[in-house]
C-alpha positions as CSV (number, residue, x, y, z in Angstrom):
1,M,83.1,58.5,-87.8
2,K,80.6,59.2,-85.0
3,A,82.1,57.1,-82.3
4,R,85.6,58.4,-83.0
5,Q,84.3,62.0,-83.0
6,Q,82.6,61.4,-79.7
7,I,85.9,60.4,-78.1
8,I,87.6,63.5,-79.6
9,D,84.9,65.8,-78.4
10,G,85.0,64.4,-74.8
11,F,88.8,63.9,-74.7
12,D,89.6,66.8,-72.3
13,A,87.1,65.5,-69.7
14,L,88.9,62.1,-69.5
15,S,91.5,61.2,-66.8
16,P,95.1,61.0,-67.9
17,R,95.0,57.2,-68.0
18,L,91.8,57.2,-70.1
19,Q,93.3,59.8,-72.4
20,V,96.2,57.3,-73.2
21,A,93.7,54.7,-74.2
22,A,91.5,57.2,-76.0
23,R,94.4,58.6,-78.0
24,F,95.2,55.1,-79.3
25,V,91.6,54.4,-80.2
26,I,91.3,57.7,-82.1
27,D,94.5,57.0,-84.0
28,H,93.7,53.4,-84.8
29,P,90.0,53.0,-85.6
30,N,90.4,50.0,-87.9
31,E,92.2,48.1,-85.2
32,V,89.3,48.7,-82.8
33,V,87.1,46.7,-85.1
34,I,89.5,43.8,-86.0
35,A,91.6,43.2,-82.8
36,S,90.6,41.9,-79.4
37,M,90.4,44.1,-76.4
38,R,93.5,42.5,-74.8
39,T,95.5,43.1,-78.0
40,L,94.4,46.7,-78.2
41,A,95.2,47.3,-74.5
42,E,98.7,45.8,-74.9
43,R,99.4,48.0,-78.0
44,A,98.0,51.1,-76.2
45,G,100.1,50.4,-73.1
46,V,97.1,50.2,-70.7
47,P,95.3,47.4,-68.8
48,P,92.3,45.9,-70.6
49,A,90.1,47.3,-67.8
50,T,91.0,50.8,-68.9
51,L,89.3,50.2,-72.3
52,V,86.2,49.1,-70.4
53,R,86.2,52.2,-68.3
54,L,86.7,54.4,-71.4
55,A,83.7,52.9,-73.0
56,Q,81.6,53.4,-69.9
57,Q,82.8,57.0,-69.5
58,L,81.5,57.6,-73.0
59,G,78.1,56.2,-72.1
60,Y,78.4,52.6,-73.4
61,E,77.7,49.6,-71.3
62,G,81.2,48.1,-72.0
63,W,83.9,47.7,-74.6
64,P,81.9,45.5,-77.0
65,D,79.3,48.2,-77.4
66,L,82.0,50.8,-78.3
67,K,83.7,48.4,-80.6
68,S,80.3,47.8,-82.3
69,A,79.8,51.5,-82.7
70,F,83.1,51.7,-84.6
71,A,82.0,48.8,-86.8
72,D,78.7,50.6,-87.5
73,D,80.6,53.7,-88.5
74,L,82.7,51.6,-91.0
75,G,79.5,50.0,-92.4
76,L,80.6,46.6,-91.2
77,N,78.0,45.9,-88.5
78,G,74.5,44.4,-88.8
79,K,74.1,45.1,-92.5
80,G,73.8,42.5,-95.2
81,Y,75.1,42.9,-98.7
82,G,71.7,44.1,-100.0
83,E,71.4,46.8,-97.3
84,R,74.9,48.0,-97.9
85,A,74.3,48.0,-101.6
86,R,71.2,50.2,-101.1
87,S,73.4,52.6,-99.0
88,L,75.8,52.8,-101.9
89,A,72.9,53.4,-104.3
90,R,71.7,56.4,-102.2
91,R,75.2,57.9,-102.6
92,S,75.5,57.2,-106.4
93,R,75.2,60.9,-107.3
94,R,77.8,62.1,-104.9
95,P,81.0,63.2,-106.8
96,D,83.3,61.9,-104.0
97,L,81.9,58.3,-104.0
98,L,84.9,56.8,-105.8
99,D,87.2,58.9,-103.6
100,D,85.6,57.3,-100.5
101,L,85.8,53.8,-102.0
102,F,89.6,54.1,-102.6
103,L,90.2,55.9,-99.4
104,A,88.6,53.0,-97.4
105,Q,91.0,50.6,-99.1
106,Q,94.0,52.8,-98.4
107,T,92.9,53.0,-94.7
108,A,92.5,49.2,-94.5
109,L,96.0,48.7,-95.9
110,A,97.6,51.3,-93.5
111,A,95.9,49.7,-90.5
112,T,97.0,46.2,-91.6
113,A,100.6,47.2,-92.2
114,E,100.8,48.8,-88.8
115,Q,99.8,45.7,-86.9
116,C,100.9,42.6,-88.9
117,L,104.6,43.0,-89.4
118,P,105.8,40.8,-86.5
119,A,103.3,38.1,-87.4
120,L,104.4,38.2,-91.0
121,K,108.0,37.6,-90.0
122,A,106.9,34.7,-87.7
123,A,104.8,33.2,-90.6
124,A,107.8,33.4,-93.0
125,K,110.0,31.6,-90.5
126,L,107.5,28.8,-90.1
127,L,107.0,28.5,-93.8
128,K,110.7,28.1,-94.5
129,Q,110.9,25.2,-92.0
130,A,108.0,23.3,-93.6
131,R,108.4,20.2,-95.7
132,Q,105.2,21.1,-97.6
133,V,102.9,24.1,-97.6
134,H,99.2,23.7,-98.1
135,V,97.2,26.9,-98.7
136,A,93.4,26.9,-98.3
137,G,91.0,29.6,-99.4
138,F,87.3,29.4,-100.2
139,R,84.7,31.8,-101.6
140,A,86.0,35.4,-101.3
141,S,89.3,34.1,-99.8
142,F,90.0,31.9,-102.9
143,P,91.8,34.6,-105.0
144,I,94.0,35.4,-102.0
145,A,95.0,31.8,-101.6
146,Y,95.5,31.3,-105.3
147,S,97.6,34.4,-105.7
148,L,99.8,33.3,-102.8
149,V,100.2,29.8,-104.2
150,Y,100.9,31.1,-107.7
151,G,103.6,33.4,-106.5
152,Y,105.1,30.9,-104.1
153,R,105.3,28.2,-106.7
154,L,107.6,30.4,-108.8
155,F,110.4,29.7,-106.4
156,R,109.2,26.7,-104.4
157,N,107.6,23.5,-105.7
158,S,106.3,22.1,-102.4
159,V,103.3,24.4,-102.2
160,Q,99.8,23.0,-102.7
161,L,96.4,24.8,-103.2
162,V,93.5,23.4,-101.1
163,D,90.4,24.5,-102.9
164,G,88.0,21.6,-102.7
165,L,87.4,21.8,-106.5
166,G,85.2,19.0,-107.7
167,G,84.3,18.0,-104.2
168,N,87.9,16.7,-103.5
169,L,88.5,18.6,-100.3
170,Q,89.0,15.4,-98.2
171,M,91.4,14.0,-100.7
172,Q,93.4,17.2,-100.7
173,L,93.5,17.2,-96.9
174,R,94.8,13.7,-96.7
175,A,98.2,14.9,-98.0
176,I,98.8,17.0,-94.9
177,E,101.5,15.6,-92.6
178,P,103.0,16.8,-89.2
179,K,106.0,18.5,-90.8
180,D,103.9,20.5,-93.2
181,V,102.5,24.0,-92.6
182,V,98.8,24.7,-93.4
183,V,96.5,27.6,-93.7
184,A,93.4,25.6,-92.7
185,R,91.7,24.2,-89.7
186,A,92.5,20.6,-90.9
187,A,96.0,21.3,-89.7
188,Q,94.9,20.4,-86.2
189,A,93.8,16.9,-87.1
190,A,97.1,16.2,-88.9
191,G,99.3,17.8,-86.3
192,A,100.7,20.3,-88.7
193,P,101.4,24.0,-87.7
194,L,98.7,26.4,-88.8
195,I,99.1,30.0,-90.1
196,A,95.9,31.9,-90.2
197,L,95.3,34.9,-92.5
198,T,92.2,36.4,-90.8
199,D,90.4,39.6,-90.0
200,S,90.0,38.9,-86.3
201,D,92.2,37.3,-83.6
202,A,89.0,36.0,-82.1
203,S,88.2,33.9,-85.3
204,P,88.3,30.1,-85.0
205,L,91.3,30.0,-87.3
206,A,93.2,32.6,-85.3
207,R,92.5,30.8,-82.0
208,A,93.8,27.5,-83.4
209,A,96.9,29.0,-85.2
210,Q,100.5,29.1,-84.2
211,V,100.7,32.4,-86.1
212,A,97.8,34.7,-86.9
213,V,98.3,37.4,-89.5
214,L,95.5,40.0,-89.1
215,Y,94.2,42.2,-91.9
216,S,91.4,44.7,-92.1
217,V,88.2,44.1,-94.1
218,A,87.0,47.6,-93.6
219,G,85.6,49.1,-96.8
220,A,83.0,51.4,-98.2
221,S,81.5,49.0,-100.7
222,F,78.8,46.3,-100.2
223,F,81.3,43.5,-99.6
224,P,84.1,43.1,-97.0
225,S,87.3,44.3,-98.6
226,V,90.0,41.8,-99.6
227,T,92.5,44.5,-100.6
228,A,94.5,44.3,-97.3
229,A,94.5,40.5,-97.4
230,M,96.0,40.6,-100.9
231,G,98.5,43.0,-99.6
232,V,99.4,40.7,-96.8
233,A,99.9,37.8,-99.2
234,E,102.1,39.8,-101.5
235,A,104.1,41.1,-98.5
236,L,104.6,37.6,-97.2
237,L,105.9,36.5,-100.7
238,G,108.2,39.5,-100.8
239,L,109.6,38.7,-97.4
240,L,110.2,35.0,-98.4
241,V,112.1,36.1,-101.5
242,A,114.1,38.7,-99.7
243,E,115.2,36.2,-97.0
244,G,115.8,33.5,-99.6
245,G,118.7,35.4,-101.2
246,D,120.5,34.5,-104.4
247,D,119.2,30.9,-104.4
248,V,115.6,32.0,-104.6
249,A,116.4,34.7,-107.1
250,A,118.0,32.1,-109.4
251,R,115.0,29.8,-109.2
252,L,112.7,32.7,-110.0
253,Q,114.8,33.6,-113.0
254,R,114.8,30.0,-114.3
255,N,111.0,29.7,-113.9
256,E,110.4,33.1,-115.5
257,R,112.6,32.0,-118.5
258,D,110.6,28.8,-118.8
259,L,107.3,30.8,-118.9
260,V,108.7,33.1,-121.6
261,E,109.9,30.1,-123.7
262,S,106.5,28.4,-123.4
263,G,104.7,31.5,-124.6
264,A,102.9,32.1,-121.3
265,Y,104.8,35.3,-120.6
266,L,106.1,37.9,-123.0
267,P,109.8,38.8,-122.9
268,V,110.7,41.6,-120.6
269,G,110.6,44.9,-122.5
270,S,108.4,43.4,-125.2
271,R,106.2,46.0,-127.1
272,Y,103.4,43.5,-127.9
């Protein structure tokens, strides 16, 4: 990573305050890309102006330019799918290509886990208070939304998927009421709380949300990674089950038994 290495190489020449900021940036490169300057400064324990001075000390005009350099290094900046695909094609004969692809996913998961734990707990609290939960996900986000709904419905019936299938988006959104919780911008119009699963706290969803759970989309492939987002969804379900106690466990057990009896699932321990 060129920008990160640049900071490492110039670390000793920085003032003590700038070194505090630089050390955090070096150790959390993924957060540099997905979080706001204010959030990063708070986590690093420095004023936001310190990040600006750090960028300028390194020869950048300001923080956005340094952030953009980190995004370039991760292959996330200014490249369309086709251009990133050509970059992959040029690396096709490298024996470590698959290692790089998996390492990028692991890095994204680690960066996401480090920053989203408080938000996940706040999201779980909001969900448990909701009359109904509406989960929206479109295009690349659809499998994340569907997986969350599928797992959630195993122990809670009042969970609905908003997918717009058949052009019925408006019909699905009409069901949202003020006591519901929604993962969609339509929550604002209905007066319902919004939980945003997003890759940036500057995104429209995050800025409108009561709770924003951030995940990293950094990856080495042609497409922004959804691995960390799936990890967030599974972690949220695990937290809801853990906090639900024996009642949730009993509902899960009943629903699993029904799925086995219907033939949808094989019995546990089956050799088929």
